[in-house]
C-alpha positions as CSV (number, residue, x, y, z in Angstrom):
1,M,19.7,26.5,-19.4
2,N,19.3,23.4,-18.6
3,Q,17.6,21.7,-22.0
4,N,16.6,18.3,-20.1
5,P,13.3,16.7,-22.6
6,R,12.1,14.8,-19.4
7,L,12.0,17.9,-17.6
8,F,10.0,20.6,-20.1
9,G,8.2,17.7,-21.7
10,D,6.8,19.2,-25.4
11,L,7.7,22.6,-24.3
12,P,8.7,25.3,-26.5
13,A,11.8,27.1,-26.0
14,T,10.1,30.2,-26.3
15,G,6.6,32.0,-26.9
16,Y,3.3,31.2,-24.2
17,V,1.6,28.1,-23.4
18,R,-2.0,28.3,-22.3
19,Q,-3.2,26.0,-19.0
20,S,-3.6,22.8,-20.8
21,Q,-0.1,22.9,-22.3
22,L,0.7,22.1,-18.8
23,I,-1.5,19.9,-16.6
24,P,-0.9,17.2,-16.5
25,A,2.6,17.2,-17.6
26,P,5.0,19.2,-17.9
27,I,3.6,20.8,-14.3
28,P,2.6,17.3,-12.7
29,F,-0.4,19.0,-9.9
30,S,-4.4,19.8,-10.8
31,S,-5.7,23.2,-12.2
32,A,-7.1,25.4,-8.5
33,T,-3.5,23.7,-7.7
34,L,-1.9,25.9,-10.1
35,W,-4.2,29.1,-9.7
36,R,-3.1,28.6,-6.0
37,R,0.4,29.0,-5.8
38,V,0.0,31.3,-8.8
39,K,-1.9,34.1,-6.4
40,A,0.8,32.3,-3.2
41,G,3.5,33.7,-5.6
42,T,4.8,30.2,-5.7
43,F,4.4,29.7,-9.5
44,P,4.9,32.6,-12.8
45,K,1.7,34.8,-13.2
46,P,-0.1,34.0,-16.1
47,V,0.0,37.0,-19.0
48,K,-3.8,37.7,-20.2
49,L,-3.9,37.9,-24.1
50,S,-7.1,38.9,-25.2
51,E,-10.3,39.3,-23.1
52,R,-10.4,35.1,-23.1
53,V,-6.4,33.9,-23.6
54,T,-4.6,33.7,-21.0
55,A,-1.0,32.5,-20.9
56,W,2.2,31.7,-19.7
57,R,5.5,33.1,-20.9
58,V,7.5,29.9,-22.1
59,E,10.3,30.8,-20.1
60,D,8.7,31.6,-17.2
61,V,7.5,27.9,-16.8
62,R,11.1,26.4,-18.0
63,Q,12.6,28.6,-15.2
64,W,9.8,27.7,-12.5
65,L,10.9,24.0,-13.9
66,E,14.2,24.7,-13.0
67,D,14.8,25.6,-10.2
68,R,12.5,23.0,-8.8
69,A,14.8,20.9,-10.3
70,N,17.8,22.2,-8.8
71,G,15.9,22.9,-5.4
72,V,15.5,26.7,-5.8
73,A,12.2,27.6,-4.6
74,Y,10.4,30.3,-6.8
75,G,9.5,33.4,-5.4
76,G,11.9,33.5,-2.5
77,F,10.2,30.8,-0.7
């Protein structure tokens, strides 16, 4: 997996990240677009950690970023 700091920003190597850690960097779009992409299957689905906490697996986000940098569509689209 590519370890390009410009690509991954301040994302940790493993664990979970909340939406506020993804937008506006390293994910270059709005909150509404993020959720539209999740619903469309073009961005990884989040994990419900508790009743009020939703987060994404860092590994999934890193893979999505790497795939985008390499011109690979997420989810086979």
